[in-house]
C-alpha positions as protocol buffer text, in pm:
chain_id: "A"
residue {
  index: 1
  type: UNK
  ca { x: 12174 y: 9743 z: 9655 }
}
residue {
  index: 2
  type: UNK
  ca { x: 12150 y: 9804 z: 10032 }
}
residue {
  index: 3
  type: UNK
  ca { x: 11810 y: 9806 z: 10195 }
}
residue {
  index: 4
  type: UNK
  ca { x: 11644 y: 10143 z: 10241 }
}
residue {
  index: 5
  type: UNK
  ca { x: 11608 y: 10158 z: 10619 }
}
residue {
  index: 6
  type: UNK
  ca { x: 11334 y: 10342 z: 10811 }
}
residue {
  index: 7
  type: UNK
  ca { x: 11336 y: 10442 z: 11176 }
}
residue {
  index: 8
  type: UNK
  ca { x: 11041 y: 10576 z: 11379 }
}
residue {
  index: 9
  type: UNK
  ca { x: 11118 y: 10876 z: 11598 }
}
residue {
  index: 10
  type: UNK
  ca { x: 10991 y: 11226 z: 11669 }
}
residue {
  index: 11
  type: UNK
  ca { x: 11308 y: 11330 z: 11851 }
}
residue {
  index: 12
  type: UNK
  ca { x: 11516 y: 11569 z: 11636 }
}
residue {
  index: 13
  type: UNK
  ca { x: 11844 y: 11465 z: 11799 }
}
residue {
  index: 14
  type: UNK
  ca { x: 11775 y: 11094 z: 11749 }
}
residue {
  index: 15
  type: UNK
  ca { x: 11661 y: 11161 z: 11389 }
}
residue {
  index: 16
  type: UNK
  ca { x: 11990 y: 11335 z: 11306 }
}
residue {
  index: 17
  type: UNK
  ca { x: 12192 y: 11054 z: 11466 }
}
residue {
  index: 18
  type: UNK
  ca { x: 11999 y: 10795 z: 11263 }
}
residue {
  index: 19
  type: UNK
  ca { x: 12060 y: 10996 z: 10946 }
}
residue {
  index: 20
  type: UNK
  ca { x: 12430 y: 11036 z: 11029 }
}
residue {
  index: 21
  type: UNK
  ca { x: 12478 y: 10660 z: 11042 }
}
residue {
  index: 22
  type: UNK
  ca { x: 12290 y: 10582 z: 10724 }
}
residue {
  index: 23
  type: UNK
  ca { x: 11921 y: 10552 z: 10803 }
}
residue {
  index: 24
  type: UNK
  ca { x: 11744 y: 10645 z: 10481 }
}
residue {
  index: 25
  type: UNK
  ca { x: 11404 y: 10754 z: 10617 }
}
residue {
  index: 26
  type: UNK
  ca { x: 11285 y: 10919 z: 10936 }
}
residue {
  index: 27
  type: UNK
  ca { x: 10932 y: 10803 z: 11009 }
}
residue {
  index: 28
  type: UNK
  ca { x: 10672 y: 11021 z: 11185 }
}
residue {
  index: 29
  type: UNK
  ca { x: 10376 y: 10806 z: 11285 }
}
residue {
  index: 30
  type: UNK
  ca { x: 10037 y: 10978 z: 11307 }
}
residue {
  index: 31
  type: UNK
  ca { x: 9831 y: 10658 z: 11298 }
}
residue {
  index: 32
  type: UNK
  ca { x: 9601 y: 10629 z: 11599 }
}
residue {
  index: 33
  type: UNK
  ca { x: 9259 y: 10528 z: 11463 }
}
residue {
  index: 34
  type: UNK
  ca { x: 9183 y: 10171 z: 11565 }
}
residue {
  index: 35
  type: UNK
  ca { x: 9543 y: 10082 z: 11644 }
}
residue {
  index: 36
  type: UNK
  ca { x: 9504 y: 10050 z: 12020 }
}
residue {
  index: 37
  type: UNK
  ca { x: 9211 y: 9812 z: 11979 }
}
residue {
  index: 38
  type: UNK
  ca { x: 9381 y: 9599 z: 11711 }
}
residue {
  index: 39
  type: UNK
  ca { x: 9711 y: 9563 z: 11897 }
}
residue {
  index: 40
  type: UNK
  ca { x: 9592 y: 9574 z: 12259 }
}
residue {
  index: 41
  type: UNK
  ca { x: 9758 y: 9238 z: 12340 }
}
residue {
  index: 42
  type: UNK
  ca { x: 10068 y: 9297 z: 12127 }
}
residue {
  index: 43
  type: UNK
  ca { x: 10392 y: 9459 z: 12251 }
}
residue {
  index: 44
  type: UNK
  ca { x: 10409 y: 9697 z: 11954 }
}
residue {
  index: 45
  type: UNK
  ca { x: 10508 y: 10059 z: 11916 }
}
residue {
  index: 46
  type: UNK
  ca { x: 10213 y: 10292 z: 11963 }
}
residue {
  index: 47
  type: UNK
  ca { x: 10351 y: 10638 z: 11906 }
}
residue {
  index: 48
  type: UNK
  ca { x: 10211 y: 10975 z: 11998 }
}
residue {
  index: 49
  type: UNK
  ca { x: 10352 y: 11187 z: 11718 }
}
residue {
  index: 50
  type: UNK
  ca { x: 10202 y: 11506 z: 11578 }
}
residue {
  index: 51
  type: UNK
  ca { x: 10215 y: 11716 z: 11263 }
}
residue {
  index: 52
  type: UNK
  ca { x: 10437 y: 11964 z: 11449 }
}
residue {
  index: 53
  type: UNK
  ca { x: 10701 y: 11686 z: 11469 }
}
residue {
  index: 54
  type: UNK
  ca { x: 10717 y: 11689 z: 11090 }
}
residue {
  index: 55
  type: UNK
  ca { x: 10780 y: 12064 z: 11088 }
}
residue {
  index: 56
  type: UNK
  ca { x: 11047 y: 12031 z: 11358 }
}
residue {
  index: 57
  type: UNK
  ca { x: 11244 y: 11754 z: 11193 }
}
residue {
  index: 58
  type: UNK
  ca { x: 11197 y: 11778 z: 10814 }
}
residue {
  index: 59
  type: UNK
  ca { x: 11405 y: 12100 z: 10775 }
}
residue {
  index: 60
  type: UNK
  ca { x: 11696 y: 11941 z: 10967 }
}
residue {
  index: 61
  type: UNK
  ca { x: 11737 y: 11644 z: 10730 }
}
residue {
  index: 62
  type: UNK
  ca { x: 11990 y: 11653 z: 10454 }
}
residue {
  index: 63
  type: UNK
  ca { x: 12014 y: 11296 z: 10325 }
}
residue {
  index: 64
  type: UNK
  ca { x: 11729 y: 11110 z: 10492 }
}
residue {
  index: 65
  type: UNK
  ca { x: 11370 y: 11146 z: 10363 }
}
residue {
  index: 66
  type: UNK
  ca { x: 11073 y: 11234 z: 10583 }
}
residue {
  index: 67
  type: UNK
  ca { x: 10810 y: 10958 z: 10575 }
}
residue {
  index: 68
  type: UNK
  ca { x: 10475 y: 11007 z: 10746 }
}
residue {
  index: 69
  type: UNK
  ca { x: 10220 y: 10738 z: 10820 }
}
residue {
  index: 70
  type: UNK
  ca { x: 9875 y: 10896 z: 10827 }
}
residue {
  index: 71
  type: UNK
  ca { x: 9557 y: 10740 z: 10968 }
}
residue {
  index: 72
  type: UNK
  ca { x: 9355 y: 10476 z: 10780 }
}
residue {
  index: 73
  type: UNK
  ca { x: 9130 y: 10637 z: 10520 }
}
residue {
  index: 74
  type: UNK
  ca { x: 8848 y: 10834 z: 10685 }
}
residue {
  index: 75
  type: UNK
  ca { x: 8642 y: 11147 z: 10636 }
}
residue {
  index: 76
  type: UNK
  ca { x: 8934 y: 11364 z: 10751 }
}
residue {
  index: 77
  type: UNK
  ca { x: 9201 y: 11204 z: 10537 }
}
residue {
  index: 78
  type: UNK
  ca { x: 9221 y: 11465 z: 10262 }
}
residue {
  index: 79
  type: UNK
  ca { x: 9281 y: 11741 z: 10515 }
}
residue {
  index: 80
  type: UNK
  ca { x: 9535 y: 11533 z: 10708 }
}
residue {
  index: 81
  type: UNK
  ca { x: 9730 y: 11445 z: 10391 }
}
residue {
  index: 82
  type: UNK
  ca { x: 9728 y: 11811 z: 10278 }
}
residue {
  index: 83
  type: UNK
  ca { x: 9871 y: 11917 z: 10613 }
}
residue {
  index: 84
  type: UNK
  ca { x: 10145 y: 11655 z: 10633 }
}
residue {
  index: 85
  type: UNK
  ca { x: 10268 y: 11734 z: 10284 }
}
residue {
  index: 86
  type: UNK
  ca { x: 10267 y: 12106 z: 10354 }
}
residue {
  index: 87
  type: UNK
  ca { x: 10463 y: 12035 z: 10673 }
}
residue {
  index: 88
  type: UNK
  ca { x: 10742 y: 11859 z: 10488 }
}
residue {
  index: 89
  type: UNK
  ca { x: 10648 y: 11494 z: 10423 }
}
residue {
  index: 90
  type: UNK
  ca { x: 10836 y: 11351 z: 10126 }
}
residue {
  index: 91
  type: UNK
  ca { x: 10659 y: 11017 z: 10148 }
}
residue {
  index: 92
  type: UNK
  ca { x: 10304 y: 10955 z: 10273 }
}
residue {
  index: 93
  type: UNK
  ca { x: 10202 y: 10609 z: 10390 }
}
residue {
  index: 94
  type: UNK
  ca { x: 9844 y: 10479 z: 10403 }
}
residue {
  index: 95
  type: UNK
  ca { x: 9785 y: 10200 z: 10656 }
}
residue {
  index: 96
  type: UNK
  ca { x: 9504 y: 9948 z: 10699 }
}
residue {
  index: 97
  type: UNK
  ca { x: 9349 y: 9994 z: 10354 }
}
residue {
  index: 98
  type: UNK
  ca { x: 9101 y: 9727 z: 10248 }
}
residue {
  index: 99
  type: UNK
  ca { x: 8954 y: 9836 z: 9912 }
}
residue {
  index: 100
  type: UNK
  ca { x: 9054 y: 9960 z: 9571 }
}
residue {
  index: 101
  type: UNK
  ca { x: 8844 y: 10271 z: 9636 }
}
residue {
  index: 102
  type: UNK
  ca { x: 9044 y: 10369 z: 9944 }
}
residue {
  index: 103
  type: UNK
  ca { x: 9370 y: 10344 z: 9752 }
}
residue {
  index: 104
  type: UNK
  ca { x: 9230 y: 10548 z: 9461 }
}
residue {
  index: 105
  type: UNK
  ca { x: 9115 y: 10821 z: 9701 }
}
residue {
  index: 106
  type: UNK
  ca { x: 9455 y: 10822 z: 9871 }
}
residue {
  index: 107
  type: UNK
  ca { x: 9647 y: 10856 z: 9544 }
}
residue {
  index: 108
  type: UNK
  ca { x: 9421 y: 11144 z: 9438 }
}
residue {
  index: 109
  type: UNK
  ca { x: 9458 y: 11317 z: 9775 }
}
residue {
  index: 110
  type: UNK
  ca { x: 9841 y: 11305 z: 9755 }
}
residue {
  index: 111
  type: UNK
  ca { x: 9818 y: 11429 z: 9398 }
}
residue {
  index: 112
  type: UNK
  ca { x: 10184 y: 11373 z: 9302 }
}
residue {
  index: 113
  type: UNK
  ca { x: 10301 y: 11619 z: 9570 }
}
residue {
  index: 114
  type: UNK
  ca { x: 10479 y: 11342 z: 9758 }
}
residue {
  index: 115
  type: UNK
  ca { x: 10563 y: 10977 z: 9705 }
}
residue {
  index: 116
  type: UNK
  ca { x: 10288 y: 10729 z: 9794 }
}
residue {
  index: 117
  type: UNK
  ca { x: 10347 y: 10421 z: 10009 }
}
residue {
  index: 118
  type: UNK
  ca { x: 10078 y: 10162 z: 10069 }
}
residue {
  index: 119
  type: UNK
  ca { x: 10112 y: 9969 z: 10394 }
}
residue {
  index: 120
  type: UNK
  ca { x: 9960 y: 9630 z: 10312 }
}
residue {
  index: 121
  type: UNK
  ca { x: 9845 y: 9480 z: 10640 }
}
residue {
  index: 122
  type: UNK
  ca { x: 9495 y: 9333 z: 10597 }
}
residue {
  index: 123
  type: UNK
  ca { x: 9373 y: 9014 z: 10438 }
}
residue {
  index: 124
  type: UNK
  ca { x: 9121 y: 9226 z: 10244 }
}
residue {
  index: 125
  type: UNK
  ca { x: 9414 y: 9416 z: 10092 }
}
residue {
  index: 126
  type: UNK
  ca { x: 9571 y: 9087 z: 9983 }
}
residue {
  index: 127
  type: UNK
  ca { x: 9243 y: 8986 z: 9821 }
}
residue {
  index: 128
  type: UNK
  ca { x: 9214 y: 9297 z: 9611 }
}
residue {
  index: 129
  type: UNK
  ca { x: 9586 y: 9338 z: 9542 }
}
residue {
  index: 130
  type: UNK
  ca { x: 9558 y: 9241 z: 9176 }
}
residue {
  index: 131
  type: UNK
  ca { x: 9319 y: 9528 z: 9111 }
}
residue {
  index: 132
  type: UNK
  ca { x: 9512 y: 9773 z: 9330 }
}
residue {
  index: 133
  type: UNK
  ca { x: 9829 y: 9710 z: 9131 }
}
residue {
  index: 134
  type: UNK
  ca { x: 9653 y: 9841 z: 8822 }
}
residue {
  index: 135
  type: UNK
  ca { x: 9619 y: 10186 z: 8982 }
}
residue {
  index: 136
  type: UNK
  ca { x: 9865 y: 10446 z: 8856 }
}
residue {
  index: 137
  type: UNK
  ca { x: 10059 y: 10652 z: 9105 }
}
residue {
  index: 138
  type: UNK
  ca { x: 10167 y: 10393 z: 9364 }
}
residue {
  index: 139
  type: UNK
  ca { x: 10536 y: 10443 z: 9435 }
}
residue {
  index: 140
  type: UNK
  ca { x: 10596 y: 10173 z: 9696 }
}
residue {
  index: 141
  type: UNK
  ca { x: 10426 y: 9899 z: 9896 }
}
residue {
  index: 142
  type: UNK
  ca { x: 10536 y: 9783 z: 10236 }
}
residue {
  index: 143
  type: UNK
  ca { x: 10401 y: 9456 z: 10375 }
}
residue {
  index: 144
  type: UNK
  ca { x: 10321 y: 9509 z: 10744 }
}
residue {
  index: 145
  type: UNK
  ca { x: 10364 y: 9171 z: 10906 }
}
residue {
  index: 146
  type: UNK
  ca { x: 10238 y: 9267 z: 11250 }
}
residue {
  index: 147
  type: UNK
  ca { x: 9881 y: 9365 z: 11161 }
}
residue {
  index: 148
  type: UNK
  ca { x: 9866 y: 9125 z: 10862 }
}
residue {
  index: 149
  type: UNK
  ca { x: 9933 y: 8821 z: 11079 }
}
residue {
  index: 150
  type: UNK
  ca { x: 9661 y: 8942 z: 11322 }
}
residue {
  index: 151
  type: UNK
  ca { x: 9426 y: 8979 z: 11028 }
}
residue {
  index: 152
  type: UNK
  ca { x: 9482 y: 8615 z: 10937 }
}
residue {
  index: 153
  type: UNK
  ca { x: 9462 y: 8500 z: 11299 }
}
residue {
  index: 154
  type: UNK
  ca { x: 9817 y: 8361 z: 11301 }
}
residue {
  index: 155
  type: UNK
  ca { x: 10034 y: 8306 z: 11610 }
}
residue {
  index: 156
  type: UNK
  ca { x: 10364 y: 8469 z: 11499 }
}
residue {
  index: 157
  type: UNK
  ca { x: 10408 y: 8741 z: 11239 }
}
residue {
  index: 158
  type: UNK
  ca { x: 10690 y: 8562 z: 11052 }
}
residue {
  index: 159
  type: UNK
  ca { x: 10458 y: 8273 z: 10977 }
}
residue {
  index: 160
  type: UNK
  ca { x: 10367 y: 8488 z: 10677 }
}
residue {
  index: 161
  type: UNK
  ca { x: 10723 y: 8447 z: 10557 }
}
residue {
  index: 162
  type: UNK
  ca { x: 10710 y: 8069 z: 10570 }
}
residue {
  index: 163
  type: UNK
  ca { x: 10356 y: 7994 z: 10453 }
}
residue {
  index: 164
  type: UNK
  ca { x: 10410 y: 8156 z: 10113 }
}
residue {
  index: 165
  type: UNK
  ca { x: 10202 y: 8468 z: 10175 }
}
residue {
  index: 166
  type: UNK
  ca { x: 10486 y: 8721 z: 10160 }
}
residue {
  index: 167
  type: UNK
  ca { x: 10649 y: 8548 z: 9864 }
}
residue {
  index: 168
  type: UNK
  ca { x: 10322 y: 8548 z: 9667 }
}
residue {
  index: 169
  type: UNK
  ca { x: 10261 y: 8918 z: 9743 }
}
residue {
  index: 170
  type: UNK
  ca { x: 10620 y: 9012 z: 9652 }
}
residue {
  index: 171
  type: UNK
  ca { x: 10595 y: 8835 z: 9317 }
}
residue {
  index: 172
  type: UNK
  ca { x: 10280 y: 9025 z: 9224 }
}
residue {
  index: 173
  type: UNK
  ca { x: 10425 y: 9363 z: 9328 }
}
residue {
  index: 174
  type: UNK
  ca { x: 10751 y: 9289 z: 9143 }
}
residue {
  index: 175
  type: UNK
  ca { x: 10558 y: 9207 z: 8825 }
}
residue {
  index: 176
  type: UNK
  ca { x: 10383 y: 9541 z: 8852 }
}
residue {
  index: 177
  type: UNK
  ca { x: 10720 y: 9717 z: 8862 }
}
residue {
  index: 178
  type: UNK
  ca { x: 10661 y: 9874 z: 9205 }
}
residue {
  index: 179
  type: UNK
  ca { x: 10926 y: 9890 z: 9481 }
}
residue {
  index: 180
  type: UNK
  ca { x: 10848 y: 9692 z: 9796 }
}
residue {
  index: 181
  type: UNK
  ca { x: 10966 y: 9583 z: 10138 }
}
residue {
  index: 182
  type: UNK
  ca { x: 10837 y: 9399 z: 10444 }
}
residue {
  index: 183
  type: UNK
  ca { x: 10859 y: 9381 z: 10820 }
}
residue {
  index: 184
  type: UNK
  ca { x: 11123 y: 9501 z: 11057 }
}
residue {
  index: 185
  type: UNK
  ca { x: 11481 y: 9417 z: 11145 }
}
residue {
  index: 186
  type: UNK
  ca { x: 11629 y: 9388 z: 11495 }
}
residue {
  index: 187
  type: UNK
  ca { x: 12002 y: 9413 z: 11583 }
}
residue {
  index: 188
  type: UNK
  ca { x: 12232 y: 9168 z: 11410 }
}
residue {
  index: 189
  type: UNK
  ca { x: 12247 y: 8860 z: 11632 }
}
residue {
  index: 190
  type: UNK
  ca { x: 11918 y: 8936 z: 11803 }
}
residue {
  index: 191
  type: UNK
  ca { x: 11549 y: 8873 z: 11759 }
}
residue {
  index: 192
  type: UNK
  ca { x: 11333 y: 8563 z: 11809 }
}
residue {
  index: 193
  type: UNK
  ca { x: 11403 y: 8501 z: 11444 }
}
residue {
  index: 194
  type: UNK
  ca { x: 11763 y: 8621 z: 11400 }
}
residue {
  index: 195
  type: UNK
  ca { x: 11800 y: 8943 z: 11199 }
}
residue {
  index: 196
  type: UNK
  ca { x: 12055 y: 8774 z: 10968 }
}
residue {
  index: 197
  type: UNK
  ca { x: 11798 y: 8518 z: 10853 }
}
residue {
  index: 198
  type: UNK
  ca { x: 11542 y: 8791 z: 10784 }
}
residue {
  index: 199
  type: UNK
  ca { x: 11790 y: 9001 z: 10586 }
}
residue {
  index: 200
  type: UNK
  ca { x: 11876 y: 8702 z: 10362 }
}
residue {
  index: 201
  type: UNK
  ca { x: 11501 y: 8659 z: 10299 }
}
residue {
  index: 202
  type: UNK
  ca { x: 11482 y: 9027 z: 10193 }
}
residue {
  index: 203
  type: UNK
  ca { x: 11755 y: 8956 z: 9936 }
}
residue {
  index: 204
  type: UNK
  ca { x: 11594 y: 8631 z: 9819 }
}
residue {
  index: 205
  type: UNK
  ca { x: 11254 y: 8797 z: 9770 }
}
residue {
  index: 206
  type: UNK
  ca { x: 11387 y: 9115 z: 9604 }
}
residue {
  index: 207
  type: UNK
  ca { x: 11274 y: 9340 z: 9890 }
}
residue {
  index: 208
  type: UNK
  ca { x: 11453 y: 9672 z: 9905 }
}
residue {
  index: 209
  type: UNK
  ca { x: 11296 y: 9834 z: 10216 }
}
residue {
  index: 210
  type: UNK
  ca { x: 11279 y: 9748 z: 10587 }
}
residue {
  index: 211
  type: UNK
  ca { x: 11190 y: 9909 z: 10916 }
}
residue {
  index: 212
  type: UNK
  ca { x: 11443 y: 9919 z: 11197 }
}
residue {
  index: 213
  type: UNK
  ca { x: 11255 y: 9765 z: 11488 }
}
residue {
  index: 214
  type: UNK
  ca { x: 11226 y: 9923 z: 11831 }
}
residue {
  index: 215
  type: UNK
  ca { x: 11490 y: 9685 z: 11965 }
}
residue {
  index: 216
  type: UNK
  ca { x: 11744 y: 9809 z: 11712 }
}
residue {
  index: 217
  type: UNK
  ca { x: 11781 y: 10121 z: 11922 }
}
residue {
  index: 218
  type: UNK
  ca { x: 11526 y: 10144 z: 12203 }
}
residue {
  index: 219
  type: UNK
  ca { x: 11558 y: 10508 z: 12311 }
}
residue {
  index: 220
  type: UNK
  ca { x: 11334 y: 10432 z: 12613 }
}
residue {
  index: 221
  type: UNK
  ca { x: 11611 y: 10217 z: 12753 }
}
residue {
  index: 222
  type: UNK
  ca { x: 11900 y: 10456 z: 12679 }
}
residue {
  index: 223
  type: UNK
  ca { x: 12000 y: 10718 z: 12936 }
}
residue {
  index: 224
  type: UNK
  ca { x: 12198 y: 10963 z: 12721 }
}
residue {
  index: 225
  type: UNK
  ca { x: 12207 y: 11087 z: 12365 }
}
residue {
  index: 226
  type: UNK
  ca { x: 12569 y: 10965 z: 12350 }
}
residue {
  index: 227
  type: UNK
  ca { x: 12444 y: 10615 z: 12419 }
}
residue {
  index: 228
  type: UNK
  ca { x: 12191 y: 10648 z: 12133 }
}
residue {
  index: 229
  type: UNK
  ca { x: 12474 y: 10754 z: 11901 }
}
residue {
  index: 230
  type: UNK
  ca { x: 12703 y: 10467 z: 11998 }
}
residue {
  index: 231
  type: UNK
  ca { x: 12414 y: 10222 z: 11952 }
}
residue {
  index: 232
  type: UNK
  ca { x: 12337 y: 10346 z: 11601 }
}
residue {
  index: 233
  type: UNK
  ca { x: 12707 y: 10357 z: 11507 }
}
residue {
  index: 234
  type: UNK
  ca { x: 12765 y: 10000 z: 11614 }
}
residue {
  index: 235
  type: UNK
  ca { x: 12441 y: 9846 z: 11492 }
}
residue {
  index: 236
  type: UNK
  ca { x: 12430 y: 10018 z: 11152 }
}
residue {
  index: 237
  type: UNK
  ca { x: 12785 y: 9904 z: 11079 }
}
residue {
  index: 238
  type: UNK
  ca { x: 12702 y: 9542 z: 11173 }
}
residue {
  index: 239
  type: UNK
  ca { x: 12386 y: 9556 z: 10961 }
}
residue {
  index: 240
  type: UNK
  ca { x: 12553 y: 9700 z: 10652 }
}
residue {
  index: 241
  type: UNK
  ca { x: 12846 y: 9458 z: 10688 }
}
residue {
  index: 242
  type: UNK
  ca { x: 12607 y: 9168 z: 10690 }
}
residue {
  index: 243
  type: UNK
  ca { x: 12426 y: 9306 z: 10387 }
}
residue {
  index: 244
  type: UNK
  ca { x: 12753 y: 9287 z: 10198 }
}
residue {
  index: 245
  type: UNK
  ca { x: 12756 y: 8918 z: 10277 }
}
residue {
  index: 246
  type: UNK
  ca { x: 12388 y: 8879 z: 10183 }
}
residue {
  index: 247
  type: UNK
  ca { x: 12445 y: 9057 z: 9851 }
}
residue {
  index: 248
  type: UNK
  ca { x: 12703 y: 8795 z: 9752 }
}
residue {
  index: 249
  type: UNK
  ca { x: 12499 y: 8494 z: 9869 }
}
residue {
  index: 250
  type: UNK
  ca { x: 12450 y: 8224 z: 9607 }
}
residue {
  index: 251
  type: UNK
  ca { x: 12102 y: 8097 z: 9523 }
}
residue {
  index: 252
  type: UNK
  ca { x: 12161 y: 7769 z: 9706 }
}
residue {
  index: 253
  type: UNK
  ca { x: 12263 y: 7965 z: 10019 }
}
residue {
  index: 254
  type: UNK
  ca { x: 11944 y: 8170 z: 10003 }
}
residue {
  index: 255
  type: UNK
  ca { x: 11741 y: 7852 z: 9964 }
}
residue {
  index: 256
  type: UNK
  ca { x: 11915 y: 7691 z: 10260 }
}
residue {
  index: 257
  type: UNK
  ca { x: 11836 y: 8002 z: 10464 }
}
residue {
  index: 258
  type: UNK
  ca { x: 11470 y: 7987 z: 10358 }
}
residue {
  index: 259
  type: UNK
  ca { x: 11450 y: 7632 z: 10495 }
}
residue {
  index: 260
  type: UNK
  ca { x: 11629 y: 7739 z: 10817 }
}
residue {
  index: 261
  type: UNK
  ca { x: 11379 y: 8023 z: 10855 }
}
residue {
  index: 262
  type: UNK
  ca { x: 11090 y: 7778 z: 10819 }
}
residue {
  index: 263
  type: UNK
  ca { x: 11234 y: 7547 z: 11085 }
}
residue {
  index: 264
  type: UNK
  ca { x: 11300 y: 7838 z: 11321 }
}
residue {
  index: 265
  type: UNK
  ca { x: 10951 y: 7982 z: 11277 }
}
residue {
  index: 266
  type: UNK
  ca { x: 10788 y: 7638 z: 11331 }
}
residue {
  index: 267
  type: UNK
  ca { x: 10981 y: 7600 z: 11656 }
}
residue {
  index: 268
  type: UNK
  ca { x: 10887 y: 7951 z: 11775 }
}
residue {
  index: 269
  type: UNK
  ca { x: 10521 y: 7895 z: 11695 }
}
residue {
  index: 270
  type: UNK
  ca { x: 10518 y: 7560 z: 11874 }
}
residue {
  index: 271
  type: UNK
  ca { x: 10683 y: 7717 z: 12179 }
}
residue {
  index: 272
  type: UNK
  ca { x: 10433 y: 8001 z: 12184 }
}
residue {
  index: 273
  type: UNK
  ca { x: 10137 y: 7765 z: 12157 }
}
residue {
  index: 274
  type: UNK
  ca { x: 10280 y: 7529 z: 12419 }
}
residue {
  index: 275
  type: UNK
  ca { x: 10344 y: 7824 z: 12650 }
}
residue {
  index: 276
  type: UNK
  ca { x: 9988 y: 7946 z: 12595 }
}
residue {
  index: 277
  type: UNK
  ca { x: 9849 y: 7604 z: 12686 }
}
residue {
  index: 278
  type: UNK
  ca { x: 10067 y: 7577 z: 12991 }
}
residue {
  index: 279
  type: UNK
  ca { x: 9979 y: 7934 z: 13092 }
}
């Protein structure tokens, strides 16, 4: 089964192009609370989306689903969740949760009016995952490698893929019968850790969801909407073609890839640390 792919944009034209070439979910990102402080030294996407973006894009979509990431649980969460669902969100994602209580409140607030997605990205969330998985009403869990590696004080987010953390989390979620995914995917042939190696890890670990990273189609670096369309057309075809290969990979090939990922990550981490010392 192909990965369900998510792409972050609040541009209606870009959203429709992404949908046209097979992106499964258009992601409106409302998370702002604490994000700037957490990721101040990280080159990550910090969007400035609004609830009006949901209203503008949701009615245009025919095959893709509207996913909205709200803020971490706070005193205004119930109102925010009510508004995003009324505006057209089909899936609501809760980031940065740390307790069973926060998840329970989130599930109640959504109230079966949309699908629920937990973004697991804190070490506290990993610690209480066994109890969280007992809660009814969780539709999906996505493992957010960026903030989770910061939470553990690691050097590179894909260390979580090689130190057993992601594998352990995936096994628990799979046992609970909940759909799951992790991380992001760059263009085929690109990325510090090549996208092909990451895709094979998705297939090995039973992951069925992934985010298309900013580099997959960086609209800030494209000059025309035609360029955006050609980028999606080319990159989505390459990605889906490689998935056909990944789907047929034998167990020994997946295991060989796991070892290759470990070697690649170790090299990247060493280079980062050496660079930091030299800098």
